N, C-alpha and C positions, 0 to 999 in steps of 0.2 A: 504493500500500500504506500503510495507516494505521500509526501508531506501535505500536498493539497487535498488529497482524499481525507487525511486525518483532520486537517483544518476545517473542512466544510462538513464532513459527515460524522466525525467522532469527537472532535474537540469542541471547546466552547464557541458558540456562534458569535460573529461580530454584532455589536450593538446596532439597533435600528436607530437611524438618525431621527431626532425630533422634528416635527413639522416646523418649517421656517417660513417667514414671510418672503415675498419675492425680493424685496430690497435688502433686508438684513438677513443674509444667509450665512451664518457662521457654521463652518463645517469642519469636521476632523477627518483627515484622510483615512479611508478604509471603512468608515461607518456605512453600513448598508442602508439604502434608502427605504422609506416606509413602503410596505407592500406585502403581498401574501407569501413572499419567499422567492428564492432564486433556484431555478433548475440548473444543475451543473453537470449532468451526466454527459452531455455532448459538447461541453465547453472546453476550450483550450486556454491555458493560462501561460502568460509570459512573465517569468519571475526575474525581477531586477533588484539590485542592491545599489543604493545611493550613498556614497561616502562623502561627508563634508567636514572640512576643518574650518571652523569659524572663529571669530575673535573671542566669543564667549563659550560656545559649546562645540563639541566634536560629535558628529552623529553618524550612525549607519541605519538607514531606513530600508526595510525590505518590503517590496510591493509585489503583488500578483495581479496582473491585468488580464481581464477576460477579453480575448481577441475577437470575440463575436459582437460585443457591445461597447467596448472601450471603457468599461468601468473598472476601477482599480481598488484593490483591497490592501489595507495595511496589515502586514503579517507581524512585523516587529519594528520597534524603534528603540535603539540603544543610544543613550546620550551620556557623554562624559564632559566634564568641564575642561576647556582648553588650558585654563590656568594651571591644571594639574600635570601638563606635559613636563617631563623631567628636565632638570637643568642641564646645560651643555657639559659634556665631559671634556677633560683635557685633550687637545688635539682636534676636536670637532669644530667645524666652521659654522659660525652663526651667520646665516644668509638673510635673516629678516626677523621682524618682531611683530607681535600682534599690536593692535591699537593701544593696548595697555602696557606695552613694553615687555611682554613675555618673549624671551629669546627662543628662536627656533633653529634647529640644526636638522640636516637630512636624517640623521640617525634617530633623534628624539621624536621627530614627526612620524617617521616610519613605524617606530615602536607603538606610538599612540594609535595610529591607524590600524596596525595589525591587531592590537588588542580589541579595539572597538568593533572591527569586522568579525573577528572570531566570536566575540561575546554575542553579537547580534545573530549570527548564523546558528549558534548553539541554542539561544533562546527561542528561535523560530523553528527549530528542528529542520533546518534546511541543509541538505547535503550540497557542498559547493561544487561537486562534480556532477551529480545526478539531477539536482533540482534547479540550481541557479543558472539562468540563461545569460545574464549580462550584468556588468558592474560599471557604474559611471562615477567619476571623481569630480569634486568641485571644491572651491574654497571661497570664503568670504574675507580671508585675511589678505587684503591688498593695500589697505590704507597706510599701514606702517612701513611699507616697502619703498625703496628709493628708485628702483628700476624695474623694467619688465623682465630683465634677466633674473632678478630675485624671485619674481612670481614664477618664472619657468622652473627654477630650482625647487620651489615648493610643490609644483605639479609633479615633478619627478619623484620627490619624497613621498607624495601620496601614492603614486604608482608602486613604488618599492614596498610600501607598507602592505598594499593589497597583494602583491606577489609573495611577500613573506607570509601572508595569511593563507597562501595556497591557491589563490585565484589565478587561473591560467591567462596568458596573454590574449588568447583568442576570445575570451569573455570580456575583454576590455577594449576591443577594436572592432569596427564594423565589418560585416561579411562582404565579400566582393560580389557574390552572386547567391541565389537561393540554394545552390548545391552546398554551400559552406555552412548552412544552418542545419540543425537537427531535423530529421525527416518530419517530426510531428509539427514543426513550425513552417515548413516550406510552403504549404498552401496558403499561409496567411501573409506572406511577404509579397511586396510588389517590386522587388529588386530587379526582376527580369523585365520590368516595364519602365521604371524610373529609377534614377540613381540619386543618392543623397548629394545634393548640390549646395549644402551650407544653410539652407532655409530650415529653421526649426519651427514646426507648427505654422508654416506659411509666413514666417517673418524673416526678412534678411537683416543681418547686422549692418552697421554703417560701412560704407565702401572705403577702400584705401587703407591707410595706416590705422593701427589701433588708436582709438580716440580717448579711451579711459580705461584705467586698470580694472575696474569692476564690470567691464562689458559682459563677461561670461555670466556674472550673477544676474544682470538684467535680462539676459537671454533666457536663462533657466527659470527665473521666477515668473516671467511672462508666460512661458510654456506651462509651468506648474499650476498657475492660477487657472489656465484654460482647462487643465485636467480636473482640478478640484471643483470647478464650476459645474462639471457634469453631474455632480450630486445635488444640484439645485435646478430650478427652471430658468436660471439666468443664462442667456446665450452670450458667453464671454468670448467672443471672437472679434476679429478686426472690424472696425477700428476700436482700439482699447488703450487703457492706461494702466500700468502696473506700478505698485509701490511696495518695496520690501523694507520693513523696519527691523532689521537685525541690529547688531551693534553699529554697523554702518548702513547708510542709505543706498539703495539700488532701485532700479526700475526703468521702464521705458514708456515712451509715447509712440504709438503705432498707428499708421494711417490705414486706408482701405484700398491701396493699390492692388492690382491683380496681375498674375496669380499670386505674387508674393507681396505682402505689405512691407513698408520700409520703416526703419527706426528714425523718427524725426526728432525725438527728444530722449535725453538720458539723465536720470537722477543720480546724484552721488553725494558723498560727504558723510556727516555724522548723524546718527539716529539714536539707537538704543544706548549708546555711551552717554548721551545727555541725561537720561534717567539714571544710569549707573552712577554718574558723577554726583547727582543729587543724593542718591542712596548712600554714597560714601561719606556724606556729611553727617550721617547718623552714627549712633553707637551700636547699631544692630548688625552691621556687616564689617568685613575686613576693610581697613582703610585703603589698602593697595589693590586687592583682588576681588573685592565685593562687587555684587551686581544687583540690579533692581529685582532680578528673578529671586534672589535670596530673601527679599522682603515681601513679595507679593502674597496677599492673602485676601480672599473674597470677603470674609466676615469682617476683617479689619477695615477694608475699604468702605463698607456700608456705614461706618461711624463718622465719615469725613464731613467737614463743613465745605460744601460745594462752592459757596460764594467766595470763601477765603481761598479755596484751591484755584478758582478761576482767576482771581486777582494775583495770586502767587505766580501763576503761569505767565501773566503779562510781564512780571518782573524777570522771570527766567528768559523770556524772549528778547529782553533788552540786550542780552549777551549773545543772541543767536543771529547769525548773518545768513540770510537766504536770498539768493539772487541768481540771475543769469551769470555764468562764470565769465569773467573778463578774459580778453585775449592775451594779456601779458603775464599769465601765471602758468606754472607747470604742475601745480598741486593746489587743490582746494578741498577744504575739509579733510585734510591729510591724504587725499586720494590722488595719485599721479595721473596726469591727463595731458592731452595735446589739443588745446582749443583751436589751433589752426587746422589740424587734420579734421576736427569735428565740423568746423565751418565748411571745409572743402567737401565733406560727406553730406552736408545738408542736415546735420544733427545739432540741435540746441542743447547745451549742457546747463543743467540747473542744479546748484549746489546748496548744501546746508553746512554751516561752519559755526564754531564757537570761538569768537575772536578771529585770529588768523591761524589756520591749521591747528585748531584745538588749543591755542595758547591760553585760553581763558577757562579751561575745564576746572582748574583749581578754584576759580571764582564761583563756578557752579557748586562745587563741594561746600564752599563757605555759605552760599545761599541755601543749600540743602540743610546744613546744620542749623541755620537761623530759622527756617520753616519748621524743622523737626522740634526744636526747643520751644518755639513760640506756639505752634498750632498742633503739634503731635503727629504721630506716624500716620494715622488714617488720612489726614488732610494732605500730608506729603505725598502719599500714594495717589490721591486724587489729583494733586498738582501735576504729577507725572502724566496722568491721563489727559488733562487739559493741554499740557505742553506738547505731547505727541500729536494730538488732534490739530492744534494750531500750526504745527510744522506741516501737516498735510494741507491745511488751508493755504498756507503761504506759498509752498512750492507749486501748488496747482494754480494759485492766482498768477504767479509768474508765467506759467505755461499758457494760461488763457490770454494774458497780456501779450505774449509773443505770438499768439494766433496759431499755435501748433497742435492744439487738441481739436480733432475733427468732430463736427456736430454729430451726435448719435453715438458717441463713444461710451464704453462701459468701463467702470473703475474697478480694479481689483487690488486688495490690500492683503499683505501677509507679513510675517515676522512678529517676534515677541513684543516689540514696542508699538505695534499697530493693531493687534487683535485682542489684547488682554484687557481686563477691567472694563471700564465704560468707554474705552476708545472707539469701538465700532459705533456706538450710539452717537457719540460726539462728532465723529467723522461723517456719519450719515446725515446729520443735521445740515452739514455744509453741502454734501454731494448730491442729495436727492433731487435738487432742482437744476443741477448742472450736468448730470449724467443719466443715461437711459436706465441704468441699473448699477448697483454696487454689490460686490461680493467679497466676503472675508474668508480667507483660506489658511489653514494651518500647514506649515512646512512646505511652502511654495517651492523653495529651492530643491528640496528632496523630490517632490513630485515632478519638478522640471527635469531632474536627472533621469527619472523613470521614462519620461516622454522622449528625452534625448536618445535613450537607448533604442526606443522604437523608431524614431526618425532615422537614425543612422542605419537601421536595417529595413527601412521602408515598410513598417508594419502599421499602416493606417487602417482605420475602420470606415469604409466608405458609407455605410448606412448611418453612422453616428460620428461625423467628422469633427476633429478638434481644430483643424485648420480652415482657412477660407474666411469669408465675411459673414456677419450676422444674417441669419435667415436664408442663407444660400446653401447650395449643395456642395458636395465634395469637389475639390479642385483637381482631381487626378487627371482628367482629360486635358485641362489647361497646362498642367505640369508636363504631360507627355508631349503636347504641342510645343512647349517652350524648349524641351530637350530634343526635339526632332524625332521622338519615338513614333509619332503618327503623322 
């Protein structure tokens, strides 16, 4: 009996997602939609692992996607704190740091990734040779890096960690034809009709030189929100806007060009670290490595004074710089970028900073301490909610002022600093009159990696497409025409 048989027929069933309104659809990857049940006897599942090293957390998320209807199930999510990566040993080269200054070496990163992958596979009862089909690696740790070469070294370290965990090379690179896939998957691939040409869920990255170090994050979270939205009745396809509120800010503004939409805007800078800095002003977390995640508690939040929290957020925002990135900088919000290349590619960069490249984060800690001592922990937590929501308002205001958000766009939000607490409610107050729909998705980056695995092997679902434009059919025919296949 395969692990999928055990999961669906013998083990505990996935939870049924609660009924959600059309606009406010907070979902958790893998929750089964409400209904009489799912018939799985004739279904085929594509099992992927998404491995991510972020500034705050390091994850391995294992997904099983039903290739007949494009719905994905969360099998396991293993999360470790990146701050726990071991310190460099003598002789090891430090090639970069997290946004909080945690030093990274090839060896230390590989060990952290190896452990995270093996722990996740074990918890999911997934055999890496028999059950796992593909593994995708990603990172949110780019803000503290000086060059793209350093980012490249991190990607290599991630790959080495996966190899050390026993994942074969062939499960980390795309197949060249259907014959290179397992027989059970061959009838589901379109590799013999269309090749992977760089478009992920029908969106092309900016043309030319790399414009921003977090480009991969924006690509994956946009794709991941598209997958997550399949558990709602929101048609989150092009044109759309994605915002990822991890430790750093990522996301894209996508138009409705055919067959592939283009990235006309890119978000970058600081996000969750703003709340983390406020949290470090308290006596509740570690002064150096603490995070807002260490403080968050739903019951405590309910005791907050909302009026004071909203006023506090206005004070916090006096330290936050949000604007179109100027042409004379090579880093904004600590993220390396090339504004000239972005302009040449027709992509507007919108950034969020605290001071200049985070040099006023200590001021945020002091302000957090003041709010904590004066108003208490509940109101500080609520202040974080209002602060994050106002960041969303401000970055989107810039995008609207630049005229780059297409009318009829859908907004998608993911990341810990965008979907926890009352943030979705506060964001929706702003977005409901400006977007066709708004959807909030957990683990957008991990879901995006699962979709990347399918895109690279041309495993689309024509009856329930993720790509293309809202309300339209699958774009397979247009892709084939573009590639000269027909």
